[in-house]
C-alpha positions in Angstrom: -53.0 -20.6 41.8 -54.0 -24.2 41.1 -52.0 -25.7 43.2 -52.2 -23.5 45.4 -55.8 -23.6 45.7 -55.6 -27.9 45.8 -53.0 -27.4 48.7 -55.4 -25.6 50.5 -57.9 -27.8 50.3 -55.6 -31.4 51.1 -54.5 -29.1 54.1 -58.3 -29.1 55.8 -58.2 -29.1 59.1 -59.8 -32.7 60.1 -58.8 -35.4 63.1 -56.1 -38.2 61.6 -55.1 -40.6 63.7 -51.3 -41.8 63.6 -49.2 -45.1 65.3 -47.0 -44.3 67.3 -45.1 -47.0 67.2 -44.8 -46.5 62.9 -42.3 -43.4 64.0 -40.7 -45.5 66.6 -42.4 -43.8 69.7 -42.5 -46.0 72.9 -44.4 -45.5 76.0 -41.0 -45.6 77.4 -39.6 -42.7 75.9 -42.0 -40.8 78.1 -41.4 -38.7 81.6 -42.6 -41.3 84.6 -44.7 -38.4 85.3 -46.4 -36.9 83.1 -47.9 -40.8 81.8 -49.2 -40.8 85.9 -50.4 -37.5 84.9 -52.4 -38.6 82.2 -53.0 -42.7 83.7 -54.6 -41.0 86.7 -56.5 -38.2 85.4 -57.6 -41.3 82.5 -59.1 -43.4 85.4 -60.8 -41.0 87.2 -62.7 -40.0 83.3 -61.9 -37.6 81.7 -59.6 -37.1 78.4 -55.6 -36.9 78.9 -53.2 -36.5 76.5 -49.4 -35.8 75.9 -48.9 -32.5 73.4 -47.6 -30.0 72.4 -42.9 -30.3 72.2 -42.3 -33.4 73.8 -44.7 -35.4 70.6 -42.9 -32.5 68.4 -39.5 -33.8 69.3 -40.3 -36.7 69.8 -41.2 -37.1 65.7 -37.9 -35.5 65.3 -35.9 -38.4 66.1 -34.9 -36.1 70.0 -35.6 -36.8 73.2 -37.6 -34.0 74.9 -36.8 -32.2 78.0 -40.7 -30.7 78.8 -43.9 -32.9 79.2 -47.2 -31.0 78.9 -50.7 -33.0 79.2 -53.7 -31.3 78.2 -57.3 -32.8 79.3 -60.2 -32.3 79.7 -60.7 -31.7 83.3 -60.6 -27.6 84.2 -58.2 -27.0 87.0 -60.2 -27.4 89.5 -60.7 -30.7 88.6 -56.9 -31.5 87.9 -56.9 -30.4 91.0 -59.1 -33.2 93.1 -56.8 -35.6 91.3 -53.5 -34.2 92.0 -53.7 -33.2 95.8 -49.9 -31.6 95.9 -50.7 -29.8 93.0 -50.6 -26.3 92.4 -53.4 -23.9 89.7 -50.9 -20.4 88.5 -51.8 -18.1 86.4 -54.9 -15.4 85.4 -54.3 -14.8 81.7 -53.9 -18.6 80.7 -54.3 -20.8 83.6 -52.4 -24.2 84.5 -51.9 -26.4 86.8 -48.2 -27.5 87.9 -48.4 -31.0 89.0 -44.7 -32.0 91.7 -43.1 -35.3 91.5 -39.4 -35.8 93.5 -36.5 -37.6 92.4 -33.3 -37.8 93.6 -32.3 -35.6 91.0 -35.0 -33.0 93.1 -38.4 -31.6 91.7 -39.9 -32.2 88.5 -43.3 -29.9 87.2 -46.2 -31.3 84.5 -47.7 -28.6 83.3 -51.8 -29.2 82.7 -53.8 -27.5 80.8 -57.2 -27.2 80.2 -58.6 -27.4 76.3 -58.8 -24.3 75.2 -62.1 -23.2 73.6 -63.3 -21.9 70.5 -65.1 -18.9 71.8 -63.6 -15.5 71.8 -61.5 -13.9 74.7 -61.3 -11.0 75.6 -58.1 -8.3 73.9 -57.0 -5.6 74.8 -57.2 -2.0 72.0 -54.8 -4.0 70.1 -56.4 -7.3 69.9 -54.0 -9.6 72.1 -55.9 -11.7 74.0 -55.5 -11.0 77.9 -57.5 -13.7 79.2 -57.7 -17.3 77.7 -60.0 -19.3 80.2 -62.6 -20.8 77.6 -62.2 -24.4 78.2 -63.7 -26.2 75.0 -62.9 -29.6 73.3 -59.9 -31.4 72.2 -60.0 -30.2 68.6 -60.8 -26.8 69.2 -57.8 -26.6 71.7 -55.9 -28.2 68.3 -57.1 -25.2 66.9 -56.4 -22.8 69.3 -52.3 -23.7 69.8 -49.3 -21.8 67.4 -48.3 -24.2 64.6 -49.0 -27.0 63.1 -46.4 -29.3 65.3 -47.1 -28.3 68.2 -50.9 -28.8 67.9 -49.9 -32.9 68.3 -51.6 -35.8 70.4 -50.1 -38.4 72.4 -52.4 -41.1 73.9 -50.0 -43.6 75.6 -52.5 -46.4 76.8 -53.9 -46.6 73.1 -50.1 -45.6 71.6 -52.0 -43.1 69.1 -51.2 -40.2 67.6 -53.9 -37.3 67.2 -53.9 -34.8 64.3 -55.6 -32.1 63.2 -53.7 -30.1 61.4 -50.7 -32.4 59.5 -48.8 -31.1 61.6 -46.7 -34.5 61.2 -46.4 -33.6 57.6 -45.3 -30.3 57.7 -42.4 -31.9 60.4 -41.8 -34.5 57.6 -41.6 -30.9 55.3 -39.3 -29.3 57.8 -41.7 -26.5 57.6 -43.0 -24.1 60.7 -46.7 -23.7 59.3 -48.8 -21.1 62.0 -52.3 -22.2 62.8 -54.9 -20.1 60.9 -54.5 -16.5 59.5 -51.1 -15.6 61.1 -51.8 -11.4 61.3 -54.4 -12.9 63.5 -52.8 -14.5 66.2 -49.7 -12.5 66.0 -52.2 -9.6 67.1 -53.7 -12.5 69.7 -50.3 -13.3 70.9 -46.6 -11.2 69.2 -44.6 -13.3 71.1 -45.5 -16.4 68.8 -43.5 -14.3 66.4 -40.8 -14.6 68.5 -41.5 -18.4 69.0 -41.5 -18.5 65.7 -37.8 -18.2 65.3 -36.6 -19.2 68.1 -38.2 -22.7 67.0 -37.7 -22.7 63.2 -33.3 -21.6 64.4 -33.5 -24.4 66.7 -35.5 -27.5 65.2 -34.1 -26.9 61.4 -37.0 -25.9 59.9 -38.6 -23.0 56.8 -41.0 -21.1 58.5 -43.7 -21.6 55.7 -44.1 -17.5 53.8 -47.3 -17.3 54.9 -46.4 -18.1 58.3 -43.3 -15.3 57.8 -44.6 -12.5 55.8 -46.3 -10.3 58.2 -43.4 -10.4 60.9 -41.3 -7.4 60.1 -44.7 -5.3 59.4 -46.4 -6.4 63.5 -42.6 -6.5 64.6 -43.8 -3.4 67.0 -46.5 -5.3 68.5 -44.2 -6.9 71.1 -43.6 -3.3 72.8 -47.5 -4.2 74.2 -45.9 -7.2 76.0 -44.7 -6.8 79.5 -41.1 -7.0 80.0 -41.0 -10.3 82.6 -42.3 -12.5 80.3 -40.0 -10.5 77.6 -37.4 -11.3 79.5 -39.0 -15.2 79.7 -39.4 -15.7 75.9 -35.1 -14.3 75.8 -33.6 -16.6 78.0 -36.2 -19.2 75.6 -34.0 -18.0 73.2 -30.4 -18.0 74.5 -31.4 -21.6 75.8 -32.2 -23.1 73.2 -29.2 -24.8 72.2 -28.9 -22.4 69.1 -28.7 -19.1 70.3 -26.3 -17.7 67.6 -29.3 -18.6 64.9 -31.7 -17.9 66.9 -30.7 -14.2 67.4 -29.3 -13.2 63.9 -33.1 -14.4 63.1 -34.4 -11.7 65.6 -32.3 -9.6 63.6 -33.1 -10.0 60.3 -37.2 -10.1 61.4 -37.1 -7.3 63.0 -37.4 -8.4 66.1 -34.7 -6.5 67.8 -35.7 -3.8 68.1 -38.3 -3.7 70.7 -36.6 -6.9 72.8 -33.3 -5.8 72.7 -32.5 -3.3 70.2 -28.5 -3.2 71.1 -28.3 -6.4 68.9 -27.4 -3.9 65.4 -25.1 -2.6 67.3 -24.0 -6.0 68.6 -23.3 -7.8 65.1 -22.0 -4.9 63.4 -18.7 -4.8 64.4 -16.5 -8.0 63.8 -14.9 -7.4 67.3 -17.9 -7.4 69.1 -19.8 -9.8 66.5 -17.0 -12.2 67.5 -17.0 -12.4 71.2 -21.4 -13.2 71.0 -20.9 -15.7 68.5 -18.0 -17.0 70.7 -20.2 -16.5 74.5 -23.7 -18.4 73.0 -21.2 -21.5 70.6 -19.6 -21.7 74.2 -23.4 -22.0 75.6 -24.4 -24.1 73.3 -21.8 -26.6 74.0 -22.6 -26.5 77.5 -26.0 -27.2 77.4 -25.6 -30.3 74.8 -22.7 -31.6 77.4 -25.6 -31.1 80.3 -23.5 -29.3 82.0 -25.5 -25.6 83.8 -25.3 -22.2 82.3 -25.3 -19.6 84.0 -28.8 -16.4 82.5 -26.1 -13.9 84.6 -22.9 -14.4 82.7 -25.0 -14.5 79.6 -25.9 -11.3 79.8 -22.9 -10.2 80.6 -21.5 -11.6 78.0 -24.5 -9.9 75.8 -24.0 -6.4 77.6 -20.0 -6.7 77.8 -19.2 -4.6 74.7 -22.1 -1.8 75.4 -20.7 -1.4 79.5 -17.4 -1.4 78.0 -17.6 1.5 75.5 -19.0 3.7 77.8 -16.5 2.7 80.1 -13.8 3.9 78.5 -15.4 7.2 77.6 -15.9 7.9 80.8 -12.0 6.9 82.0 -11.7 9.5 78.8 -13.4 11.6 80.6 -11.3 11.9 83.4 -13.3 9.5 86.1 -10.9 7.2 88.1 -11.6 3.4 87.0 -13.4 1.4 89.9 -16.3 4.3 89.5 -16.7 5.0 86.2 -17.5 1.3 85.5 -19.6 0.9 88.4 -21.5 4.1 86.1 -21.3 2.3 83.1 -22.6 -0.8 84.3 -25.6 1.0 86.2 -26.5 3.2 82.6 -26.4 0.3 80.6 -28.7 -1.9 82.7 -30.9 1.3 82.7 -31.0 1.0 79.4 -32.1 -2.7 79.2 -34.2 -3.2 81.4 -36.8 -0.7 79.7 -37.5 -4.4 77.8 -35.8 -7.2 79.4 -37.1 -7.6 83.2 -34.2 -9.2 84.4 -34.4 -10.5 87.9 -32.0 -9.4 90.6 -30.0 -12.3 91.2 -29.2 -12.5 87.4 -28.1 -8.4 87.2 -26.2 -9.2 91.0 -24.8 -11.4 89.2 -23.6 -10.1 85.1 -22.7 -6.6 87.7 -20.2 -9.0 90.0 -18.6 -10.5 86.6 -17.7 -7.4 85.3 -17.1 -5.1 88.9 -14.2 -8.3 88.9 -12.6 -7.7 85.4 -10.4 -4.8 86.2 -9.6 -7.2 89.3 -7.4 -9.2 87.1 -5.2 -6.7 86.6 -3.7 -6.5 90.2 -1.2 -9.3 90.6 0.7 -7.5 93.3 0.7 -8.2 97.2 -2.1 -10.4 98.6 -5.2 -9.2 95.9 -4.1 -12.5 93.8 -5.2 -13.9 96.8 -7.7 -12.1 97.5 -9.5 -12.2 93.8 -9.6 -16.3 93.5 -11.6 -16.3 97.0 -14.7 -14.5 95.1 -17.2 -16.6 94.9 -18.3 -15.5 91.5 -14.6 -15.8 90.8 -15.1 -18.9 89.2 -17.3 -17.2 86.5 -15.9 -13.9 85.8 -12.2 -16.1 85.2 -14.3 -17.7 82.5 -14.8 -14.4 80.7 -11.8 -13.0 81.1 -10.8 -16.3 79.3 -14.1 -15.7 76.5 -12.0 -12.3 76.2 -7.9 -12.9 76.1 -9.9 -15.9 72.9 -11.5 -13.1 70.9 -8.4 -10.8 71.7 -9.9 -8.1 73.9 -6.9 -8.9 76.5 -3.9 -10.2 76.1 -3.7 -13.6 76.4 -1.1 -14.2 78.3 -2.8 -12.6 81.4 -5.2 -14.8 81.7 -2.5 -17.9 80.8 -1.4 -16.5 84.3 -4.6 -16.4 85.8 -4.8 -20.1 84.4 -1.6 -21.0 86.4 -1.7 -18.8 89.3 -5.1 -21.1 90.5 -3.4 -24.0 90.1 -0.1 -24.0 91.6 1.1 -23.8 95.3 1.5 -20.8 97.3 5.5 -20.6 96.3 5.4 -20.5 92.4 2.2 -18.5 93.4 5.0 -15.4 94.9 7.3 -16.7 92.0 4.1 -15.8 89.5 3.8 -12.2 91.2 7.1 -11.4 91.6 7.9 -12.3 87.5 4.6 -10.3 86.4 5.8 -7.0 89.1 9.2 -7.1 87.3 7.4 -6.6 83.7 5.7 -4.1 84.8 2.1 -5.5 85.0 1.6 -5.7 89.1 -1.0 -3.7 88.6 -2.1 0.1 89.4 -3.9 1.0 92.4 -7.5 2.9 91.8 -6.0 7.1 93.4 -9.4 7.2 94.4 -9.8 4.1 96.3 -6.4 5.6 97.7 -7.6 8.6 98.2 -10.4 7.0 100.3 -8.9 5.6 103.1 -6.1 8.3 103.7 -9.3 10.5 104.0 -10.2 7.8 106.8 -7.6 7.3 108.2 -7.3 7.9 112.2 -4.6 10.2 113.0 -1.4 7.8 114.8 -1.3 9.0 118.0 2.5 9.6 119.8 1.6 7.1 122.0 0.3 4.9 119.7 3.1 4.8 117.3 5.9 4.0 119.8 3.5 1.3 121.2 4.2 -0.1 117.1 7.5 0.9 117.1 8.1 -1.4 119.5 
């Protein structure tokens, strides 16, 4: 008890100035756009610092991907300094300052120091508007975790630390600033951030910060579905996606966010498939390759879709219509909590719809399939299924070879597949539909064709 009391006294908030060089941080490690924002705001008479994740990652020896700036300037004043910038958001106003290079447009997010005055909340205590401005010290107290409340001035080469953030990084712990229960009520998404940062950075969530999470997981039900989707994407693209999902389940956060996770992670077959899909995604991110959100959600939801699909086929429905119905049923369940944008859900459904077509290897069907815009993503999905034993490896190998060879070899592959009885079946419902709409052929036209 005495040790705990002494620890709290020693950890009282207070301004500490750290020399960046001592931690191996150099100005040239920073994004040129972030440096320009700081320089121009300071030249205009305002305070301006690189803040949050970028400073945290630099202290951990990682290369930051996002650079945010905190300033004493109001959004309108920032807009006056950067004429091409734009103010976004209602609940929390942010200025986006664009910079252009050969790689395209990059955005530096600029926020005004938050004040300590109480912001308006809803019945559950969630902050609904947070545009009260204040000082640097007040801004630090309004941030979520101590490791995110670090401010770097690239011109003085100093790091300002009010809440022992650098010390917590050295101890590899994630600590909430203030009373965790109150902070989770203010913004329940902080519980998701805690699990993500813990998994991504290898930090242990401090006991006081972790203890209330399970009890308050239901607060996420009060968060708009679009915002939950954004947080889900951050989890999946963290580079530690599997660890993030395990943490979600361990803290009970998956129930208001992604309730299917219990089913997916309770069966050996589905667990192996999902884990491999996420590990492949992590590797693509590590190799700096693009990642498809549509593919990710196709992998997350495939087993639920496939199970529903097989039930409908067993009930007598035809293959393709049954798949479409199964897809729509699962999507309707998921979108109650996650607002998956149409561009991602469309890609997801195309990947699913192409899976049965891989089994059809007769005639012109294989040639038509490889011309589909979503063929590559669907083929990668097929490989993943084969890797986890959910479809015959021979099928995936056949399509791997079919893509790489010339037309004459393709004809041989098709003939061999048909001879082996693996040419695939035509969906009977499609066959009937075509015959029902087929126009009767007149004797005259039949004679002309015979000639």
